[in-house]
C-alpha positions as CSV (number, residue, x, y, z in Angstrom):
1,M,-0.6,1.6,13.5
2,A,-2.4,0.3,17.0
3,E,-2.9,4.2,18.2
4,R,-4.9,5.0,15.4
5,S,-8.4,5.4,15.2
6,W,-9.9,4.2,12.5
7,S,-13.6,4.6,11.0
8,F,-14.4,1.6,8.9
9,S,-15.9,-0.4,11.9
10,N,-19.0,2.1,11.4
11,V,-19.9,0.1,8.2
12,F,-20.4,-2.9,10.7
13,R,-21.4,-1.2,13.7
14,G,-25.3,-1.1,13.2
15,I,-25.4,-4.9,12.3
16,F,-23.6,-6.0,15.2
17,S,-25.2,-3.5,17.9
18,G,-29.0,-4.4,16.9
19,S,-30.3,-8.1,17.5
20,E,-28.2,-10.3,19.8
21,Q,-29.7,-13.4,17.9
22,I,-28.7,-14.4,14.2
23,T,-31.6,-14.0,12.0
24,D,-31.8,-13.6,8.0
25,D,-31.8,-10.2,8.4
26,T,-28.0,-10.5,10.1
27,W,-27.2,-12.1,6.9
28,D,-28.3,-9.5,4.5
29,D,-27.1,-6.7,6.6
30,L,-23.3,-8.1,6.7
31,E,-23.9,-8.8,2.6
32,T,-24.5,-5.2,2.3
33,A,-21.9,-4.1,4.7
34,L,-19.4,-6.3,3.0
35,I,-20.0,-4.9,-0.4
36,T,-20.1,-1.5,0.9
37,A,-16.9,-1.5,2.4
38,D,-15.5,-2.4,-1.2
39,F,-14.8,-6.0,-0.5
40,G,-15.6,-6.6,-4.1
41,P,-18.6,-9.0,-5.0
42,D,-16.2,-12.5,-5.0
43,V,-14.8,-12.0,-1.9
44,S,-17.9,-11.2,-0.2
45,E,-19.7,-14.2,-1.6
46,S,-16.4,-16.2,-0.1
47,I,-16.4,-14.8,3.3
48,L,-20.4,-15.3,3.2
49,D,-19.8,-18.8,2.7
50,Q,-17.1,-19.5,5.2
51,L,-18.7,-17.7,7.9
52,R,-21.8,-19.7,7.2
53,A,-20.2,-22.9,7.2
54,D,-18.6,-22.0,10.7
55,V,-21.3,-20.8,12.1
56,T,-23.5,-23.7,11.3
57,R,-20.7,-26.2,12.1
58,H,-19.7,-24.2,15.8
59,R,-23.9,-23.7,16.3
60,V,-23.4,-20.2,16.9
61,T,-26.5,-18.3,17.2
62,E,-25.2,-15.1,19.2
63,V,-24.3,-11.9,16.9
64,K,-21.4,-11.1,19.1
65,E,-19.6,-14.3,18.7
66,M,-20.5,-14.1,15.0
67,R,-18.5,-11.0,15.0
68,R,-15.5,-12.7,16.2
69,M,-15.4,-15.2,13.7
70,L,-15.9,-12.5,10.9
71,R,-12.9,-10.7,12.7
72,D,-10.8,-13.8,12.9
73,A,-11.7,-15.4,8.9
74,I,-10.5,-11.8,7.7
75,E,-7.3,-11.4,9.8
76,E,-6.9,-15.0,8.2
77,R,-7.1,-13.7,5.1
78,L,-5.2,-10.8,5.0
79,A,-2.2,-12.8,7.0
80,A,-1.5,-15.0,4.1
81,Y,0.5,-12.3,2.9
82,D,4.0,-11.2,4.2
83,P,3.8,-7.4,5.1
84,T,7.3,-7.8,5.8
85,L,9.8,-5.0,3.7
86,K,13.0,-7.0,2.7
87,L,15.5,-4.2,3.4
88,S,18.3,-6.8,4.5
89,E,21.3,-5.3,1.5
90,R,23.2,-2.4,2.4
91,P,21.7,-0.1,0.8
92,A,18.3,-1.7,0.1
93,V,16.9,0.1,-2.9
94,I,13.6,0.9,-3.8
95,L,11.5,1.7,-6.6
96,V,8.2,3.2,-6.1
97,V,5.9,2.8,-8.8
98,G,2.2,4.2,-9.5
99,V,-0.1,6.0,-11.4
100,N,0.1,9.8,-11.4
101,G,-2.5,11.2,-8.8
102,V,-2.3,8.5,-6.2
103,G,-0.3,10.4,-3.9
104,K,3.3,8.6,-4.9
105,T,5.7,11.6,-4.1
106,T,3.6,12.4,-0.7
107,T,4.2,9.1,-0.3
108,I,8.0,9.2,-0.6
109,G,8.4,11.3,2.0
110,K,6.4,9.9,4.6
111,F,8.1,6.2,3.6
112,A,11.4,7.8,4.3
113,N,10.3,9.7,7.3
114,Y,9.1,5.9,8.7
115,L,12.1,4.4,8.3
116,K,14.6,7.1,9.7
117,S,12.3,6.5,13.0
118,F,14.1,3.0,13.0
119,D,17.4,4.9,12.8
120,K,18.3,4.4,9.1
121,R,20.4,6.5,7.0
122,I,18.1,7.1,4.1
123,L,18.6,8.8,0.6
124,V,15.7,9.7,-1.9
125,G,16.1,10.1,-5.7
126,A,14.0,12.0,-7.7
127,A,13.7,10.2,-11.1
128,D,10.3,11.5,-11.9
129,T,12.1,14.1,-14.1
130,F,8.9,14.3,-16.3
131,R,7.1,16.2,-13.8
132,A,9.1,19.3,-12.7
133,A,6.5,19.8,-10.2
134,A,7.1,16.0,-8.8
135,V,11.1,17.1,-8.1
136,E,9.7,20.1,-6.4
137,Q,7.5,18.3,-3.7
138,L,9.9,15.4,-3.5
139,S,12.7,17.7,-2.3
140,T,10.3,19.6,-0.2
141,W,9.1,16.1,1.6
142,S,12.0,14.9,2.0
143,E,13.4,18.3,3.7
144,R,10.5,17.8,6.4
145,A,11.7,14.2,6.9
146,G,15.2,15.5,7.3
147,V,16.5,12.8,4.6
148,D,18.8,13.7,1.6
149,I,17.7,13.8,-1.9
150,V,19.3,13.2,-5.4
151,K,18.0,15.7,-7.9
152,P,18.3,16.0,-11.5
153,Q,21.2,18.3,-12.7
154,Q,19.4,19.8,-15.1
155,Q,15.8,19.6,-16.2
156,G,14.2,16.9,-18.7
157,Q,16.9,14.7,-17.0
158,D,17.1,11.4,-17.9
159,P,15.5,9.2,-15.2
160,A,17.7,6.4,-14.8
161,S,21.1,8.7,-15.6
162,V,19.3,10.3,-11.8
163,S,18.6,6.8,-10.6
164,F,22.1,5.5,-11.0
165,Q,23.9,8.8,-9.5
166,T,21.0,8.3,-7.0
167,V,22.1,4.6,-6.1
168,Q,25.8,5.7,-6.3
169,K,25.9,8.1,-4.1
170,A,24.4,5.5,-2.0
171,V,26.7,3.0,-2.1
172,E,30.1,5.2,-2.1
173,E,28.7,6.9,1.2
174,N,26.9,4.4,3.3
175,Y,23.5,4.4,3.3
176,D,21.2,2.6,4.4
177,I,18.5,2.6,2.2
178,A,17.9,4.8,-1.3
179,I,14.2,5.4,-2.4
180,I,13.8,6.3,-6.2
181,D,10.8,8.3,-7.3
182,T,9.6,6.8,-11.0
183,A,7.4,8.2,-13.6
184,G,3.8,7.1,-13.0
185,R,3.1,8.7,-16.9
186,L,4.5,8.4,-20.4
187,Q,3.2,8.7,-23.9
188,T,2.4,5.3,-23.9
189,K,2.0,2.2,-21.1
190,G,4.8,0.6,-23.3
191,G,7.1,3.8,-22.9
192,L,6.8,3.9,-19.5
193,M,7.3,-0.1,-18.7
194,D,10.4,0.1,-21.0
195,E,11.7,3.6,-19.0
196,L,11.3,1.4,-15.6
197,G,13.4,-1.7,-17.1
198,K,16.0,1.0,-18.0
199,I,16.0,2.0,-14.6
200,R,16.5,-1.0,-13.0
201,R,18.9,-2.3,-15.3
202,V,21.3,0.6,-14.5
203,I,20.3,0.5,-10.5
204,E,21.6,-3.4,-11.0
205,K,24.9,-2.8,-12.2
206,Q,26.0,-1.0,-8.7
207,A,23.3,-3.0,-6.0
208,P,20.2,-5.4,-6.0
209,V,16.6,-3.8,-6.2
210,S,15.3,-5.0,-2.8
211,E,11.3,-3.7,-3.5
212,V,9.5,-2.3,-5.7
213,L,6.2,-0.5,-4.4
214,L,3.5,0.0,-6.2
215,V,1.2,3.1,-4.7
216,L,-2.4,2.4,-4.8
217,D,-5.5,5.2,-3.8
218,A,-7.8,3.1,-1.6
219,T,-10.6,5.7,-2.4
220,T,-10.7,4.7,-5.8
221,G,-10.9,0.9,-5.3
222,Q,-11.3,-1.6,-8.0
223,N,-11.0,1.3,-10.5
224,G,-7.5,2.3,-9.0
225,L,-6.4,-1.2,-9.7
226,A,-7.4,-1.3,-13.2
227,Q,-5.6,1.4,-14.0
228,A,-2.6,0.1,-12.0
229,E,-2.4,-3.6,-14.2
230,A,0.4,-2.6,-16.5
231,F,2.7,-1.9,-13.2
232,I,1.9,-5.4,-11.7
233,E,2.3,-7.1,-15.2
234,H,5.8,-5.6,-16.0
235,A,7.4,-3.8,-13.4
236,G,8.3,-6.4,-11.1
237,V,5.9,-5.4,-8.1
238,T,7.1,-7.0,-4.6
239,G,4.3,-5.0,-2.6
240,L,1.7,-2.8,-2.3
241,V,1.4,0.7,-0.5
242,L,-2.2,2.1,-0.2
243,T,-2.7,5.9,0.5
244,K,-6.0,7.4,1.7
245,L,-7.0,4.7,3.9
246,D,-8.9,7.4,6.5
247,G,-12.1,7.0,4.6
248,S,-14.5,4.7,6.1
249,A,-16.0,2.9,3.0
250,K,-13.3,1.5,1.3
251,G,-11.5,-1.0,4.2
252,G,-12.7,-4.1,2.6
253,F,-10.5,-2.8,-0.6
254,V,-7.1,-4.0,1.4
255,L,-8.4,-7.9,1.6
256,S,-10.1,-7.2,-2.2
257,V,-6.3,-6.2,-3.2
258,Q,-4.5,-8.2,-2.1
259,E,-6.4,-11.4,-3.3
260,K,-7.0,-10.0,-6.6
261,T,-3.0,-9.3,-7.4
262,G,-1.4,-11.7,-5.0
263,L,0.7,-9.1,-3.9
264,P,1.3,-8.0,-0.1
265,I,0.3,-4.6,1.5
266,K,3.7,-3.7,3.2
267,L,2.7,0.1,4.1
268,V,-0.8,2.0,4.8
269,G,-0.9,6.0,4.2
270,Q,-4.1,7.4,6.9
271,G,-4.0,10.5,6.8
272,E,-1.8,13.7,5.2
273,G,0.6,14.4,8.1
274,I,4.3,13.5,7.6
275,G,3.6,10.6,10.2
276,D,0.5,8.8,8.6
277,L,2.5,5.7,6.9
278,T,2.9,2.9,8.9
279,G,3.7,-0.6,8.3
280,F,0.8,-3.1,7.6
281,T,-0.5,-5.2,10.5
282,P,-3.2,-7.8,9.7
283,H,-4.4,-8.5,13.2
284,V,-5.2,-5.1,14.3
285,F,-6.5,-4.0,10.8
286,A,-8.8,-6.7,11.3
287,Q,-9.9,-5.7,14.9
288,Q,-10.2,-2.3,13.2
289,L,-12.2,-3.3,10.3
290,V,-15.1,-4.9,12.0
291,G,-14.8,-2.9,15.4
């Protein structure tokens, strides 16, 4: 992640490259930048209040020092949530959930590739059987990542059955990690959550579920979070994956989504390539966000 060039700092660059001294305009411009970057009104106000208090207390007058304090404040808030993936079980079973269209299936392929770089033996389960295209898509990405896949034995096979077969194979053949794709949409939200509950029950007959990762599209910001609330409420989500973070305007969503959900961001995707998903590092992100 440290090597990636982020474009978020464009939002803040104008504030910190103008006057060397802090003025009323500096505060106005900073407030606008925070809102533009999708921190949301509540988080923006909270950051501004904290920064004003710190600037007053330390008698800071220079913009460059204010910039450092902003970066530190954002990093501190980001780091309040532990981004570590819990993968100690063997096999570590990971359920991936999310609304259709957020990039869930491609994210699994990228995630498998990321984990494989740590010399892990990965098995993927194509349990989104409600969309034939999802199975095909996951097969393609699994092939790119060079990992094995369990596919439905017939069209429309019960997702819990595919999940069971995936974990069974992972246990019997000593895979390190099993990643299971799940449906993003059924006729009703209740039906979808019931399905996820069933998947979890059949998996836990063989192995514990280590992580339930919710995929969110960062470009949809607060709207995407609203769409995913049912998952957060009912699916036992343990962490977030943010896709499409290569757009400069949405960097603040990273902080606001953690504070709104109380869930840590564990992975971030910044592009279309198979190597464009990485672990989340608050220090690096805060640096790139503020510049």
